[in-house]
N, C-alpha and C positions, 0 to 999 in steps of 0.2 A: 732757311730752314732745310735742314737736312732729312734727307726722305730714306729712311732704313727699311730695306727689304726682308720681312719676317717670314720664314719658310713657312709659318702656320698662319698667320693673320694678314698677310699680303703686306703692301708697301705701306709704312705707317711713318709719323713725324718724331724727329729725334726726343720730343719732349716726352713720349712714351715710354723712353727708355734709360737706363742709367749705364752710365760708362765703366765698362770694366778694366780697361786700361789695354796695352799692347799684348799679344800672343807671345808666351816666353818659352824659350826653348830651354828646357830644365835638366840637370845631369841626370843618369841614370840612378835608378834607386837600387844599386848594387852592394852599397856599404864601402866603396871606394873613392867617394869624393868628399873632399873636404869641407869645413864652415866656411873657407874664404870661397870656394868654388860657389858653394850654395848662396852666400852673400851676394856674390857677383850677379848669378844669373837672376836673383828678386830685386836687387837694388839698382843695378846697373844696366838698365834696359835699353833698347836700342830706339835712337830717335830720329829717322832719317828723313830726308825731305822726298816725298815721292810715296809708291805703295806702302802701306803698312797692314799686317793682320791684326784685327782688333776683337775684344770680348764686348757684346753688349747685351746687357739684363733687360728684356720686355717686360718691365715692371708693371706698367699700366696696361698690360695685354693678356697675353697666354703664359707669363713668367717663365719663359724659355731663355736658356744663355744661347747666344747666336755668336757665330764667328764672322765678319764682315772685313773686306778688305777695303781700305781707304785711303784714296790719294791724301797725304797730308799738306800739300800744297794748294789743292783745288778743291778738296772737300767731295770730292766725286766719289761715288761708289763704284767699285770697279767689279762688273757682275762675273761670276765665276770664280772670283777671288784671286785673279794671277797677281803674284807679285814679283 
């Protein structure tokens, strides 16, 4: 069982959360990015082996979205979020 540190509720089991996917670097909202750039940002996310910044929603707790860095190879949560 994966234990996820919620900043509001403390350490909680993964079953209390809903996975929100990897954090994505989106293009600037300056009107200069075309549809292809946005499509690439939304649909072609990274899938590295190792540390990955992810979003998790604490659906059975405080209902907050949190950012967690998890090693995709070992499923270890990395404290402080170093990627």
